[in-house]
Backbone as a ProteinNet text record, in pm:
[ID]
protein_1_A
[PRIMARY]
XXXXXXXXXXXXXXXXXXXXXXXXXXXXXXXXXXXXXXXXXXXXXXXXXXXXXXXXXXXXXXXXXXXXXXXXXXXXXXXXXXXXXXXXXXXXXXXXXXXXXXXXXXXXXXXXXXXXXXXXXXXXXXXXXXXXXXXXXXXXXXXXXXXXXXXXXXXXXXXXXXXXXXXXXXXXXXXXXXXXXXXXXXXXXXXXXXXXXXXXXXXXXXXXXXXXXXXXXXXXXXXXXXXXXXXXXXXXXXXXXXXXXXXXXXXXXXXXXXXXXXXXXXXXXXXXXXXXXXXXXXXXXXXXXXXXXXXXXXXXXXXXXXXXXXXXXXX
[TERTIARY]
87.4	-6.5	94.6	54.3	126	148.6	264.4	259.1	303.4	293.8	305.6	402.3	506.3	598.3	578	530.1	541.4	648.2	698.4	838.7	810.8	885.5	882.7	1022.3	1041.6	1161.7	1127.5	1197.6	1149.9	1272.8	1235.4	1351.8	1245.1	1260.5	1216.8	1060.1	989.8	871.4	785.7	824.6	780.6	642.8	616.6	480	358.5	395.6	286.7	305.2	438.5	456.6	375.8	337.8	252.4	104.4	59.6	-65.1	-42	70	102.2	113.5	183.4	222.7	110	32.9	-96	-202.7	-184.3	-290.4	-239.4	-107.8	-64.8	-17.7	-70.2	-39.3	-61.9	-162.7	-205	-106.8	-4.6	85.4	188.3	228	332.4	456	490.1	609.6	620.8	692	708.7	859.8	907.4	1051.5	1062.2	1130.6	1150.4	1289.6	1303.2	1454.2	1464.2	1542.1	1547.3	1672.1	1623.6	1725.2	1815.3	1858.5	1927	1859.2	1728.9	1628.1	1694.8	1656.3	1700.2	1574.9	1481.6	1359.3	1302.9	1202.2	1167.7	1095.7	1158.2	1096.2	1169.2	1265.2	1304.1	1242	1217.9	1141.7	986.3	936.1	791	797.8	895.9	903.8	913	973.3	1033.2	884	784.7	653.2	584.1	615.1	568.2	655.1	757.4	867.8	1006.7	1069.6	1206.2	1287.8	1232.3	1321.1	1337.7	1427.6	1457.5	1597.7	1640.6	1776.7	1795.1	1909.2	1949.3	2050.8	2028.4	2130.6	2130.5	2226.9	2225	2098.9	2061.9	1921.8	1973.4	1911.8	1963.2	1862.8	1897.7	1788.8	1719	1800.1	1714.5	1629.3	1512.3	1435	1431.6	1417.9	1396.6	1517.7	1631	1749.5	1705.6	1678.2	1659.3	1530.5	1435.4	1307.1	1366.8	1447.5	1504.5	1584.2	1668	1727.1	1621.7	1531.2	1420.7	1360	1347.5	1288.6	1378.9	1510.2	1590.6	1593.7	1561	1549.6	1407.3	1294.3	1167	1185.7	1095.5	1107.9	962.3	850	715.6	737.6	623.2	590.6	559.7	468.9	442.4	507	528.6	554	487.9	443.5	377	443.9	486	576.9	473.3	525.7	456.7	558	486.1	566.1	511.5	591.6	537	426.1	377.7	268.2	139.6	145.2	32.7	-23.1	-165.4	-234.3	-327.3	-349.4	-410.6	-560.5	-677.8	-811.9	-851.7	-946.8	-976.9	-1026.8	-1105.4	-1154	-1026	-929.7	-788.8	-743.8	-725.7	-653.1	-701.6	-844.9	-922.9	-897.6	-886.1	-879.6	-737.3	-632.3	-494.5	-482.7	-556.1	-565.8	-625.5	-709.2	-778.3	-697.1	-623.6	-529.7	-417.9	-362	-239.4	-269.4	-414	-427.8	-497.3	-503.3	-555.8	-695.9	-778	-923	-986.5	-886	-927.3	-840.4	-900.8	-829.9	-825.1	-701.3	-696.9	-644.3	-670.6	-649.4	-506.3	-453.3	-287.4	-225.6	-113.4	-9.2	11.9	-35.8	-6.5	125.3	195.8	331.6	305.5	201.3	190	53.8	24.1	-103.3	-91.3	-146.5	-182.6	-277.2	-259.4	-356.6	-388	-513.3	-545.2	-493.8	-445.7	-391.8	-486.3	-538.3	-653.7	-571.3	-499.3	-439.9	-517.5	-472.6	-521.6	-422.3	-482.7	-376.5	-450.3	-380.8	-437.5	-587.9	-586.2	-706	-821.7	-797.7	-911.6	-875	-952.9	-923	-937.5	-820.8	-820.8	-863	-976.6	-1033.8	-996.1	-933.6	-902.4	-755.7	-726.6	-578.7	-492.7	-363.2	-260.1	-307.6	-400.1	-404.4	-503.7	-580.4	-675.8	-703	-692.9	-692.2	-541.4	-448.9	-316.3	-261.4	-283.7	-251.4	-91.3	-60	56.4	103.9	197.7	216.9	306.8	225.8	270.8	274.9	193.7	192.4	238.3	342.3	402.6	471.2	495.7	539.4	694.1	754.8	896.1	999.5	1077.1	1164.5	1131.7	1039.4	980.3	989.2	1015.2	1014	1117.5	1129.5	1209.1	1183.1	1254.2	1230.4	1366	1347.5	1449.3	1572.8	1535.1	1598.1	1677.3	1583.6	1610.3	1532.8	1412.4	1336.2	1257.8	1237.4	1161.8	1020.5	972.3	842.2	796.6	906.9	898.6	815.5	747	687.6	752.4	743.6	807.8	771.9	885.9	884.1	887	788.1	752.1	791.5	842.4	860.2	739.5	650.4	532.8	405.9	274.8	153.6	117.8	28.7	-32.9	-188.9	-237.1	-391.7	-395.7	-503.1	-551.4	-650.3	-645.7	-723.7	-818.7	-942.1	-1038	-1027	-997.9	-1004.1	-877.9	-875.3	-774.7	-685.9	-576.6	-525.5	-506.2	-481.1	-485.9	-334.3	-303.5	-174.1	-189	-141.5	-164.3	-38.3	-81.3	29.4	95.8	9.5	71	-9.8	37.7	-38.1	-39	60.8	89.8	169.6	158.2	227.5	358	419.3	572.8	619.8	554.2	576.6	590.2	478.1	484.8	611.4	635.6	752.6	883.3	892.7	1016.1	1053.5	939.7	970.6	992.6	934.1	945.1	1115.4	1166.9	1289.1	1388.6	1389.7	1476.9	1472.9	1368.1	1355.9	1303.3	1176.2	1108.8	1185.6	1198.3	1252.7	1405.1	1475.1	1608.6	1605.1	1517.6	1516.7	1468.8	1378.9	1325.8	1422.4	1532.3	1621.3	1735.6	1773.8	1871.1	1811.2	1683.4	1623.4	1633.4	1586.3	1581.6	1735.4	1830.9	1953.5	2018.8	1995.3	2037.1	1987.9	1860.3	1813.3	1848.3	1940.2	1989.6	1902.5	1819.8	1745.6	1834.2	1836.5	1909.5	1785.8	1796.9	1693.2	1679.2	1558.6	1513.4	1412.1	1442.3	1379	1231.2	1166.6	1009.7	968.1	1044.7	985.8	976	1035.7	988.9	837.6	786.4	644.6	562.7	607.7	549.4	531.3	645.4	642.9	535.9	514.8	418.3	260.8	267	130.3	77.7	150.8	113.4	71.3	138.2	121.1	-30.1	-26.4	-170.9	-291.9	-265.6	-410	-406.6	-327	-329.2	-415.5	-363.4	-423.6	-545	-578.6	-685.9	-779	-768.9	-899.5	-880.9	-778.3	-798.3	-825.4	-770	-777.2	-886.8	-958.3	-1050.7	-1033	-911.9	-880.9	-982.8	-1041.9	-1148.2	-1240.7	-1270.6	-1382.7	-1353.1	-1223.6	-1177.5	-1184.1	-1253.3	-1271.7	-1124.9	-1117.9	-1013.9	-898.5	-920.7	-805.8	-735.6	-825.7	-784.6	-700.9	-766.4	-699.2	-572.3	-534.9	-436.8	-333.2	-356.5	-269.7	-224.5	-297.6	-287.3	-186.3	-192.2	-101.4	27	40.2	165.2	231.9	158.6	233.4	267.5	230.1	264.8	399.7	384.7	523.9	634	579.2	714.4	776	686.4	731.4	838.4	809.5	890.8	1012.5	1005	1131.2	1240.2	1159.3	1249.3	1332.2	1245.8	1322.9	1433.6	1407.7	1498	1636	1604.5	1725.1	1799.2	1740.5	1795.4	1890.9	1831.1	1900.8	2037.6	2011.8	2109.8	2216.7	2188.5	2299.5	2378.6	2331.6	2402.3	2478.9	2463.1	2550.4	2450.6	2341.6	2254.9	2296.4	2312.3	2360.3	2265.7	2323.3	2247.7	2185.6	2040.6	1942	1867.7	1859.6	1765.9	1652	1534.1	1435.3	1381.5	1362.6	1289.5	1165.6	1123.3	988	876.2	900.1	795.2	782.5	895.8	896.9	848	871.7	805.6	639.6	582.4	475.2	396.6	473.7	403.7	382.6	480.5	479.8	384.5	386.2	256.1	128.5	124.6	-16.7	-42.2	57.9	48.1	-4.1	42.4	-6.9	-145.7	-176.7	-312.6	-436.6	-390.5	-491.4	-476.1	-380.9	-386.4	-482.3	-472	-573.1	-698.6	-729.2	-851.9	-901.9	-821.6	-869.9	-914.9	-837.8	-882.5	-979.3	-990.3	-1105.2	-1241.2	-1231.5	-1362.4	-1392.9	-1281.7	-1332.7	-1374.1	-1349.9	-1411.5	-1551	-1585.3	-1716.9	-1800.2	-1755.8	-1837.3	-1879.6	-1788	-1791.8	-1934.8	-1906	-2002.6	-2130.2	-2136.9	-2271.6	-2381.4	-2500.5	-2632.4	-2697.8	-2648.9	-2722	-2669.9	-2763.3	-2708.2	-2667.1	-2723	-2681.4	-2524.4	-2528.3	-2373.8	-2277.5	-2317.1	-2225.7	-2186.2	-2279.4	-2255.9	-2129.1	-2179.1	-2087.8	-1932.8	-1943.6	-1811.1	-1741	-1786.8	-1724.8	-1686.6	-1756.8	-1703.4	-1578.9	-1589.8	-1478.4	-1356.3	-1368.9	-1264	-1206.2	-1280.6	-1230.5	-1138.6	-1189	-1118.1	-981.5	-997.2	-866.1	-752.8	-843.8	-719.8	-664.2	-724.6	-665.7	-580.3	-592	-501.4	-355.5	-391.4	-267.6	-182.8	-256.3	-182.2	-107.5	-178.2	-113.8	6.2	12.8	125.8	233.8	209.3	298.3	355.6	282.4	338.6	442.9	390.3	469.5	584.6	596.3	715.7	842.8	797.2	887.8	961.4
-119	-0.4	123	225.2	339.1	428.1	506.1	575.8	705.6	798.8	948	995.9	1066.2	1160.5	1294.8	1364.5	1508.9	1582	1688.8	1731.2	1893.6	1922.5	2085	2126.8	2238.5	2316.4	2445.8	2449.9	2554.6	2630.4	2774.8	2859.8	2940.2	2923.3	2995.3	3013.4	2886	2867.6	2814.9	2854.2	2782.3	2850	2947.8	3025.6	2937.1	2889.5	2820.8	2679.9	2630.8	2502.3	2382.8	2376.4	2282.2	2277.2	2403.9	2367.8	2290.5	2312.3	2246.3	2123.8	2079.4	1927.9	1846.6	1907.4	1849.8	1816.5	1909.8	1882.2	1766.9	1707.9	1607.6	1494.9	1483.8	1374.6	1227.2	1231.6	1114.3	1040.8	1121.6	1089.7	958.6	873.9	773.1	827.7	941.7	1021.9	1151	1227.8	1356	1396.8	1470.6	1508.9	1662	1703	1824.2	1885.5	1983.7	2012.4	2156.2	2166.6	2283.4	2363	2493.3	2594.4	2649.2	2575.1	2649.2	2727.7	2700.7	2797.1	2827.4	2929.2	2994.3	2988.4	2957.9	2937.3	2791.3	2770.3	2637.5	2543.2	2574	2474	2330.5	2291.3	2168.2	2109.3	2173.9	2122.9	2081.2	2146.7	2142.9	2031.4	2011.1	1906.6	1793.1	1770.3	1643.7	1579.1	1655.1	1607.6	1529.7	1515.5	1482.3	1395.8	1414.2	1314.1	1312.2	1194.4	1195.8	1236.1	1258.3	1272.6	1429.3	1474.8	1622.3	1633.3	1715.8	1734.5	1898.2	1927.1	2076.4	2098.2	2224	2248	2408	2484.1	2619.4	2674.6	2799.2	2859.7	2933.7	2884.3	2922.3	3024	3146.9	3237.3	3190.8	3105.5	3044.4	2912.2	2937.2	2856.7	2711.3	2707.7	2564	2478.3	2520.9	2450.2	2325.7	2374.6	2291.6	2187.1	2240.5	2174.9	2074	2077.3	1949.4	1882.7	1903.4	1828.1	1731.4	1781	1721.1	1596.4	1641.9	1531.3	1415	1436.6	1309	1229.2	1289	1221.8	1148.7	1178.4	1110.6	963.2	877.3	748.8	705.4	787.5	746.8	725.2	675.7	659.8	786.9	884.2	1020	1118.1	1233.2	1342.6	1463	1508.7	1624.1	1733.2	1847.5	1947.2	2084.4	2102.9	2214.3	2300.6	2420.8	2535.1	2535.3	2590.9	2595.9	2691.5	2765.5	2848.2	2795.3	2665.1	2616.6	2507	2485.5	2385.2	2303.4	2171.8	2078.9	2085	2087.5	2060	1934.8	1888.3	1749.2	1705.4	1770.8	1739.3	1707.9	1789	1780.4	1671.8	1645.5	1515.6	1380.3	1390	1281.1	1265.5	1365.1	1339.9	1301.6	1339.3	1296.4	1142.5	1117.2	968.8	875.4	923.6	853.6	840.9	946.1	934.1	835.9	837.5	781.6	629	597.1	488.4	403.6	475.2	435.9	391.8	471.5	473.3	574.8	645.3	743.9	699.8	669.7	623.7	720.6	761.2	874.5	802.8	902.7	837.2	837.3	723.9	702.3	722.7	697.8	757	888	952.8	1092.8	1113.3	1214.3	1232	1328.4	1413.6	1510.8	1585.5	1649.2	1734.8	1865.4	1959	2113.6	2103	2205.6	2204	2357.1	2408.5	2550.1	2599.8	2718.3	2776.3	2879.6	2852.9	2968.7	3048.1	3163.4	3266.4	3357.1	3347.1	3431.5	3560.3	3689.9	3798.7	3891.3	3942.7	4044.8	4010.7	3873.1	3824.3	3797.1	3759.1	3753.9	3665	3567.8	3516.6	3591.8	3601.8	3692.3	3602.3	3649.9	3546.4	3604.6	3722.3	3774.3	3797.9	3853.5	3895	3783.9	3802.6	3716.4	3585.5	3594.8	3517.4	3411.9	3388.1	3285.1	3260.1	3142.7	3025.7	2983	3045.5	3031.3	2877.4	2810.3	2676.7	2651.4	2545.5	2509	2349.3	2329.4	2188.4	2116.2	2047.5	2016.8	1866.5	1791.2	1658.2	1558.1	1471	1433.1	1295.2	1211	1087.9	1100.7	1043.6	1043.6	1032.4	1106.2	1075.7	1141.8	1192.2	1271.5	1420.3	1483.5	1611.8	1697.5	1836.1	1892	2059.6	2131	2269.2	2329.6	2393.4	2445.2	2540.3	2589.2	2658.3	2808.5	2864.4	2978.1	3110.2	3087.2	3200.7	3145.5	3225.2	3193.2	3151.1	3209.4	3193.9	3112.1	3004.9	2921	2796.9	2735.2	2612.6	2494.5	2405.4	2272.1	2190.5	2129.9	2086.4	1930.8	1859.7	1708.3	1668.9	1559.5	1493.8	1374	1418.5	1364.4	1434	1364.8	1416.3	1465.9	1569.8	1638.2	1662.3	1654	1690.8	1801.4	1841.1	1934.6	1880.6	1890.9	1865	1977.8	1980.1	2070.2	2116.8	2051.5	2094.2	2181.5	2283.1	2381.8	2341.5	2416.8	2395.1	2529.8	2569.4	2699.2	2768.1	2875.9	2945.8	3074.3	3083.6	3184.7	3292.5	3352.7	3435.2	3552	3662.3	3772.7	3808.8	3802.5	3861.8	4000.6	4063	4201.2	4282.3	4412.6	4486.9	4473.2	4488.9	4446	4314.5	4212.8	4072.3	4099.6	4170.7	4177.3	4246.6	4373.4	4458.2	4377	4295.3	4242.5	4145.7	4055.3	3933.8	4008.4	4114.1	4201.5	4243.4	4295.9	4342.6	4217.5	4137.5	4030.8	3916.3	3898.3	3765.8	3780.8	3852.9	3843.5	3947.9	4060.7	4161	4108.8	4052	4017.2	3924.4	3835.1	3719.8	3763.1	3849	3894.1	3978.9	4065.9	4137.3	4060.5	3948.5	3844.2	3779.7	3745.3	3679.8	3781.2	3904.9	4009	4045.7	4047.2	4074.3	3963.4	3820.8	3729.8	3715.1	3771	3768.2	3886.9	3981.1	4079.8	4224.2	4230.3	4362.7	4474.9	4588.1	4713	4808.6	4895.2	5002.5	5106.3	5127.5	5245.7	5331.5	5466	5549	5556.1	5519.5	5509.1	5392	5275.8	5178	5202.8	5313.7	5349.5	5385.5	5412.3	5440.2	5316.9	5256.3	5162.8	5029.8	4994.3	4866.1	4885.7	4968.4	4985.4	4992.3	5097.1	5100.6	4972.3	4922.1	4801.9	4684.2	4681.2	4575.6	4606.2	4751.8	4778.4	4757.5	4793.5	4784.8	4636.9	4552.6	4397.2	4363.8	4372.6	4304.4	4366.8	4499.6	4553	4546.7	4583	4585.2	4467.4	4414.1	4298.1	4182	4152.5	4037.8	4031.7	4160.1	4203.4	4194.7	4250	4266.6	4363.6	4438.7	4550.9	4449	4351.3	4262.6	4224.7	4240.7	4231.2	4342.7	4438.5	4554.2	4633.5	4679.3	4753.5	4651.8	4533.9	4447	4424.6	4423.7	4412	4533.4	4669.5	4783.1	4804.8	4769.7	4788	4701.5	4567.4	4457.9	4499.7	4554.6	4594.5	4702.6	4793	4923.4	4855.5	4754.9	4698.1	4640.8	4571.1	4488.3	4585.3	4687.9	4824	4874.4	4886.1	4945.9	4814	4690.3	4585.2	4610.4	4638.2	4653.8	4786.1	4880.3	5002.4	4958.1	4896.1	4862.4	4769.8	4689.4	4603	4685.1	4780.9	4865.1	4953.6	5013.6	5082	5003.1	4862.6	4790.8	4752.2	4752.8	4718.7	4848.6	4955.9	5082.5	5098.1	5039.6	5047.8	4971	4865.9	4755.7	4817.6	4909.8	4969	5099.3	5134.8	5240.7	5378.8	5344.5	5474.3	5575.1	5539.4	5600.1	5732.7	5845.7	5974.6	5955.2	5976.3	5968.5	6099.1	6181.4	6300.4	6311.4	6241.5	6266	6420.5	6469.4	6608.5	6606.5	6730.8	6740.6	6704.4	6722.8	6674.1	6527.7	6453.8	6298.1	6258.4	6334.5	6282.2	6301.7	6422.8	6461.9	6356.6	6314.7	6234.8	6107.2	6061.4	5926.1	5902.4	6015.9	6026.2	6027.1	6103.6	6101.9	5972.1	5875.8	5768.2	5665.5	5684.2	5603.3	5628.6	5754.3	5799.2	5731.5	5736.1	5687.7	5516	5444.5	5314.7	5283.5	5352.8	5342.3	5363.8	5465.1	5489.3	5383.3	5338.7	5230.1	5107.9	5076.1	4948.8	4964.4	5093.1	5144.5	5133.4	5180.7	5152.7	5035.4	4960.7	4803	4746.2	4759	4723.4	4748.5	4877	4943.5	4889.3	4846.8	4788.2	4648.9	4582.8	4466.9	4454.3	4564.7	4550.6	4622.9	4711.4	4797.2	4689.5	4735.1	4678.1	4746.6	4890.9	4978.4	4985.8	4961.4	4960.5	5104.1	5216.4	5341.8	5377.5	5342.4	5352.7	5272.7	5136.2	5071.5	5130.4	5184.5	5241.9	5360.3	5451.3	5585	5521.1	5430.4	5371.7	5327.3	5235.7	5171.5	5278.4	5393.2	5496.6	5553.6	5590	5644.3	5551.2	5406.5	5328.8	5322.4	5365.7	5357.8	5475.5	5607.7	5723.3	5710.6	5630.7	5618.4	5529.4	5426.9	5331.8	5416.9	5506.3	5581.4	5680.7	5741.3	5832.1	5756	5631.7	5550.6	5533.3	5489.4	5453.1	5594.3	5702.8	5835.5	5868.9	5822.8	5861.7	5760.5	5637.3	5549.1	5565.8	5622	5667.4	5792.7	5889.7	6013.2	5986.2	5871.9	5825.8	5770.8	5714	5650	5731.2
-0.7	0.3	13.1	-81.4	-96.8	25.2	43.6	182.8	139.5	253.9	231.6	322.8	272.5	360.3	352.2	446	454.3	483.6	423	418.2	428.6	543.7	577.2	589.9	545.3	569.6	650.2	783.3	876.6	935.3	933.9	1012.3	1119.1	1236	1347.1	1305.2	1286.2	1257.1	1399	1534	1637.9	1658.6	1614.4	1653.5	1543.3	1455.1	1382.2	1339.1	1370.3	1317.1	1395.3	1513.1	1586.2	1499	1461	1400.4	1266.2	1212.6	1054.2	1103.2	1194.5	1215.7	1256.7	1336.8	1386	1281.1	1168.4	1057	955.8	989.2	893	990.2	1113.5	1202.1	1152.9	1059	1008.8	899.6	850.8	746.6	806.9	709.4	735.6	794.2	750.1	779.1	774.7	878.3	859.2	882.9	775.7	770.1	767.6	885.3	926.3	878.3	813.6	764.9	860.5	967.8	1045.7	989.2	951	916.2	1014.8	1114	1212.9	1301.8	1329.4	1413.5	1536.7	1584.3	1732.5	1828.2	1778.2	1858.5	1881.9	1942.1	1978.6	1871.8	1742.5	1626.5	1648.4	1682	1706.5	1816.6	1931.9	2051	1997.7	1912.4	1877.2	1761.6	1684.7	1587.9	1636	1749.6	1826.4	1865.3	1897.5	1956	1854.4	1726.5	1595.2	1540.2	1518.5	1447	1490.2	1482	1512.4	1371.1	1258.6	1133.4	1125.9	1189.8	1177.6	1143.8	1066	998.2	1027.6	1061.7	1078.6	974.5	909.7	803.2	811	747.8	753.4	686.7	729	676.8	535.4	438.2	289.9	269.4	210.2	153.5	24.2	-33.8	-168.4	-67.9	-29.1	62.8	19.7	-116.3	-185.9	-169.4	-158	-133.6	-21	79.4	207.9	188.9	94.9	70.2	-17.7	-115.7	-205.3	-129.8	-18.2	66.5	143.4	198.7	257.1	178.9	49	-41.5	-53.3	-45.6	-65.1	86.5	179.1	301.5	326.5	237.5	260	200.8	269.7	239.1	172.3	168.8	130.9	-13.4	-74.7	-215.5	-268.9	-193.4	-222.2	-126.6	-174.4	-72.1	-90	31	19.9	102.2	13.9	45	103.2	236	302.6	376.4	412.5	494.4	623.4	711.4	856.5	873.4	802.4	804.9	733.5	686.6	612.2	694.5	669.2	720.3	631.2	643.6	588.5	640.7	551.4	625.5	619.1	690.6	700	564.2	487.5	344.1	249.5	266	169.2	214.3	322.6	406.2	339	338.7	285.1	150.8	89.3	-77.5	-97.5	-23.6	-50.3	-21.6	93.2	143.1	36	-38.9	-145.4	-267.1	-301.6	-406.1	-368.8	-274	-227.6	-219.3	-164.2	-157.6	-265.6	-368.9	-510.9	-502.3	-417.1	-412.2	-532.5	-578.1	-695.8	-809	-914.9	-1028	-1155.3	-1152.5	-1257.8	-1415.2	-1497.4	-1642.6	-1667.3	-1642.5	-1636.3	-1523.1	-1505.9	-1388	-1384.8	-1283.5	-1245.1	-1148.9	-1200.6	-1128.1	-1004.6	-1018.1	-918.9	-913.7	-825.7	-801.7	-765.2	-819.7	-785.5	-701	-584.1	-470.3	-452	-477.9	-448.8	-290.6	-286.3	-165.8	-106.7	-1.4	58.4	142.8	95.3	175.6	270.9	391.7	491.1	507.4	472.1	488.1	567.3	684.8	790.8	807.6	857.4	922.4	828.2	697.8	593.7	491.7	445.9	339.2	211.8	123.2	15.3	-111.1	-180.7	-263.9	-413.7	-418.8	-564.8	-591.8	-697	-736	-739.5	-691.4	-688.8	-578	-514.9	-388	-389.8	-508.3	-522.8	-670.6	-707.3	-639.7	-595.3	-646.1	-614.3	-601.9	-711.2	-708.5	-711.1	-608	-591.3	-619.8	-685.7	-707.2	-575.9	-488.8	-368.5	-336.9	-415.9	-396	-517.5	-489.6	-606.4	-561.8	-670.2	-653.9	-609.5	-501.6	-486.2	-583.7	-614.4	-711.6	-851.4	-852	-971.5	-967.8	-866.1	-856.1	-766.7	-781.5	-719.3	-732.1	-670.9	-696.9	-779.3	-889.7	-955.7	-898.6	-760.1	-698	-777.9	-846.7	-934.1	-867.2	-815.1	-742.5	-635	-527.2	-409.6	-417.1	-534.8	-552.7	-690.8	-722.8	-814.7	-788.2	-890	-880.8	-850.7	-797.4	-798.1	-939	-993.2	-1105.7	-1101.6	-1176.7	-1164.4	-1319.5	-1319.4	-1443.9	-1469.6	-1541.5	-1563.7	-1555.5	-1579.2	-1597	-1463.1	-1464.7	-1333.9	-1338.1	-1223.6	-1232.3	-1099.4	-1085.1	-985.3	-900.3	-758.4	-645	-632.6	-592.7	-583.2	-439.5	-343.9	-192.1	-177.7	-113.7	-85.4	55.3	75	206.8	225.7	373.6	418.8	432.9	395	399.9	490	616.4	702.1	677	562.8	479.7	556	576.5	668.6	783.9	900.6	1009.6	1050.7	980.9	1002.3	898.3	898.6	802.8	820.5	951.5	958	900.4	923.5	857.6	705.2	653.1	518.3	452.8	522.3	477.4	496.1	615.6	659.5	546	511.8	401.8	254.3	253.4	138	93.9	216.3	201.1	195.4	290	300	226.3	157.4	87	-45.2	-71.8	-202.4	-301	-252.8	-360.4	-391.8	-306.3	-321.3	-436.3	-424.5	-525.3	-656.5	-652	-781.1	-855.1	-792.6	-849.6	-906.2	-824.2	-872.8	-1005.3	-1008.3	-1125.4	-1240.6	-1213.3	-1348.5	-1383.9	-1283.3	-1333.6	-1402.2	-1361.6	-1420.2	-1573.1	-1599.9	-1737.5	-1818.3	-1760.4	-1836.6	-1839.9	-1735.4	-1731.1	-1683.6	-1746.5	-1709	-1684.5	-1583	-1546.3	-1654.5	-1694.5	-1772.5	-1689.3	-1679.2	-1593.6	-1577.9	-1684.6	-1705.7	-1616.9	-1614.3	-1533.7	-1374	-1336.9	-1188.5	-1176.8	-1286.6	-1279.9	-1332.9	-1448.5	-1516.7	-1436.1	-1371	-1288	-1192.8	-1085.3	-980.2	-1041.3	-1149.9	-1210.4	-1259.4	-1334.2	-1405.7	-1295.4	-1186.9	-1084.8	-1015.3	-1000.2	-949.1	-1034.5	-1154.4	-1235.1	-1270.9	-1263.9	-1312.3	-1171.1	-1067.4	-928.7	-909	-890.1	-834	-928.8	-1058.6	-1165.9	-1241.2	-1318.4	-1390.8	-1328.1	-1206.6	-1128	-1019.3	-1020	-960.8	-773.8	-759.8	-630.4	-531.1	-602.1	-556.6	-481.2	-537.6	-454.8	-315	-255.4	-136	-37.5	-90.9	-13.3	19.6	136.2	177.9	186.9	218	218.8	64.7	-31.1	-184.7	-220.6	-175.3	-205.9	-161.3	-26.2	27.5	-10.7	-44.3	-85.7	-232.1	-313.5	-446.4	-447.4	-343.6	-337.1	-276.9	-183.3	-141.4	-256.5	-329.5	-438	-542.2	-538.1	-624.6	-579.8	-450.6	-371.3	-374.9	-381.2	-397.8	-530.2	-623.5	-754	-762.6	-698.7	-706.6	-640.1	-521.6	-449.4	-535.9	-605.5	-728.2	-813	-858.4	-956.7	-885.5	-763	-705.1	-668.7	-633.6	-600.4	-724.7	-827.6	-950.6	-1012.1	-976.5	-1002.8	-915.8	-793.6	-708.5	-729.8	-770.7	-825	-928.1	-997.9	-1113.7	-1075.7	-937.4	-870.5	-887.2	-880.6	-881.5	-1006.2	-1123.2	-1219.5	-1230.1	-1280.7	-1292.7	-1429	-1411.7	-1537.7	-1514.3	-1627	-1604.2	-1715.2	-1692	-1781	-1792.7	-1898.1	-1900.9	-1831.2	-1815.5	-1752.1	-1847.3	-1961.3	-2060.6	-2058.8	-2068.6	-2056.9	-1935.9	-1807.3	-1705.9	-1714	-1733.5	-1770.7	-1862.1	-1967.9	-2063.8	-2008.4	-1924.6	-1871.7	-1748.7	-1667.2	-1601.5	-1647.8	-1741.4	-1834.5	-1881.5	-1920.6	-1970.1	-1855.9	-1736.7	-1612.5	-1604.4	-1596.2	-1555.4	-1682.3	-1800.9	-1906.1	-1863.2	-1829.5	-1816.8	-1691	-1593.7	-1477.6	-1511	-1599.4	-1644.2	-1734.8	-1811.1	-1907.4	-1823.5	-1731.4	-1642.9	-1544.9	-1501.6	-1418.4	-1501.7	-1621.4	-1716.3	-1742.7	-1761.8	-1804.9	-1678.2	-1564.8	-1448.2	-1435.6	-1460.1	-1457.2	-1548.7	-1682.8	-1788.3	-1741.6	-1665.8	-1623	-1502.4	-1437	-1302.6	-1307.8	-1397.6	-1405.2	-1463.6	-1409.8	-1476.5	-1560.6	-1579.5	-1668.6	-1819.6	-1924.9	-2042.3	-2099.2	-2036.4	-2066.1	-2016.3	-1899.2	-1846.1	-1901.6	-1951	-1997.7	-2137.8	-2222.5	-2341.9	-2325.9	-2226.2	-2213.9	-2160.6	-2070.9	-2035.4	-2148.5	-2245.4	-2347.1	-2438.9	-2464.5	-2539.1	-2475.7	-2327.3	-2286.4	-2284.8	-2271.9	-2294.2	-2429.4	-2515.5	-2644.8	-2671	-2629.6	-2640.3	-2559.3	-2449.4	-2361.3	-2433.8	-2493.7	-2561.9	-2676.9	-2749.6	-2851.2	-2774	-2696.6	-2615	-2597.2	-2537.6	-2487	-2621.3	-2732.5	-2855.9	-2916.9	-2898.7	-2938.5	-2861.8	-2732.5	-2646.6	-2695.6	-2711.8	-2755.2	-2890.2	-2972.3	-3095.6	-3094	-3018.1	-3000.1	-2910.5	-2826	-2767.5	-2868.1	-2961.9	-3048.3	-3130.9
[MASK]
+++++++++++++++++++++++++++++++++++++++++++++++++++++++++++++++++++++++++++++++++++++++++++++++++++++++++++++++++++++++++++++++++++++++++++++++++++++++++++++++++++++++++++++++++++++++++++++++++++++++++++++++++++++++++++++++++++++++++++++++++++++++++++++++++++++++++++++++++++++++++++++++++++++++++++++++++++++++++++

């Protein structure tokens, strides 16, 4: 009968680890890779498993996850973080899969699982944060993380399917936690990735990066449906993009770049038109009034034309 190993890589996760381990206590094996924690991570982990390995804490978080996969002995591996939790319906679904009670069309190497992100005390149902599917369940020996970017997906060799039941991710409890992770982990990884790809800072990206992220998350991905949470998170992701740009500029030695006032004004105007375009697109989608929809479509058409004219004049 097939068995399951749950693998976690943890650094100073004492505040959430017990909840995570309790939710997978039914698994055949639990492997914890301790990134040289200075809190009670190891003490808590010992309540649930003897399979604990201590290694240096690596900023490329997925290095230690891959190490944990090599220590697993189960037929299947479930990769989790210390701030995540399995629900009972998802646990039951995973058990059905690995016990062959669910018969897929051919051998499946891995499963994508929706992730229910809890941010600032609320389940965020739009934008980047839902359904936020992650490939976390896979046959041992078929998958690993590429270790290129901290937000990369696990890669498996073979066919994949999706499980409907989500798991819970207690993402950010406070603004301090968000800003800390943004500064020390996520923006650093993004900058390294873009630098490796050959990106060189262009002054107008100081506006385009944050504006593009904001309109994508808040309007196109319907972040506005999450109320003030959605607005604030869209603005924070916009700020994230600005910090990425500034760090890329910093890596170049803060070179002196002097756009003219007219160039800056034109770029700010472009940003305004982009926001207006997506705002009108959202209004068209939301309104129930045919008259309002007509006028908003007309306004969007004129805004699109203005955007094209600005692009043409910039060439």
